Residue, then its C-alpha position, 0 to 999 in steps of 0.5 A: m961543157l955549158l951546152s952539155r949542162v944545158s942539155v941535161s938540165l933541159i931534158f930533166a925539166l922537159y920530162t919532170t915538170p908536170l903539165g900545167k903545174t909549177p915544179k912545186t905541184h905534183h901531177k899523176t903524169p910527171f913525164t910530160p914533154i913541153l917541147s915538140i917530140k922531135i926537139s925533145h928527142l934531139i935534146l934527149a939524145h945529146a943528154l944521153h951522150v953527156i950522161v955516158s961521156k961526162p958524168a961530172v955534168v950530171r952531178d951538177v944538175p939538181t935532182n928530185k924524185y922525178t929526175r931520179k925516176l928519169l935517170k932510172i928509165i935512162c939507165v934501164g934503156m941503156c942497159h937494154s940497148a947494150k944487151q941487144q948490141m952484145s947479143s947481135e954482135a955475138l950472133s954475127e961472130l957465130k955467123q962469120r965463124l960458121r962461114e969460115f968453117a964451111d969455106a975452109r972445107d968447101w962445104d958451102q956448095f952443099h949449104s943451100p936453103k933446102n939442104l939446111s932446112m932439112a938438116l935443121s929439121a933432122e936436128v930438132a927431131e934428135i932433140l925430141e928423141h931425148f924427151q920421148w916417153l919421159t914424164e913432164e917432171q922427168s923432162k925438167t930434171l935430165p941426168k947429167d949425161k943426157h943434159a949434155e947430149v941435149e946441149t949438143e943437139l941444141a947447138d947443132t940446131l942453132i948452127y943450122l938455123i944461123r946458116l939458113a938465115d945467113k943464106l937467106d939474108i935474114d937478120l935473126i935478132k931483128a926478125a925475132q924482135n918483130k915476131i915478138d911485137i906481132n905476138e904481143q898484139k895477137y896475145p894481149v895479156e888480159k886475154s891470154k894470161g894463163n891461157a894456151k888457146k891460139y889467138t884466133e880462139l881467144d874471143d870464143 
């Protein structure tokens, strides 16, 4: 219990004491680590464990506006991590269920990357059929029956995409996260906001 209280207190002190200032003096950058990054990260990891498993310890730590900000950052980070984990688990469950579905029918022999990619392309084309000749506004307000049909086509598309990724041993969640990281570099907000140009044309 003492180690837990010390860890939480240290992490609050590390990230809430302004650089070169006493606790009574405020600084524009309040979250400045004092120890080395590796040490502070180890303490942070333990503190996070304590916050989750021993909330009573956290209540004993004095708080100010900086510690409250830190707690908010920690909570947001934990929620984001939990959502990512849930998304990954749901995708893994779908992947496993699709494997079992194909195995039970002896369809795995047909599920080569070539065949799956062709099937995926065909399903995407079927989605397009529902929007062909519609205006922009009509495409946003589909009738109930048409909306249900699009939902089915999207499900088929997702199924083939998961099967294809499974066959190629690709982690879709990780791949998507990596692609978003790349896109953030290619399309900086200051250059691409409200702009539909390709990244190679942003400086034109």
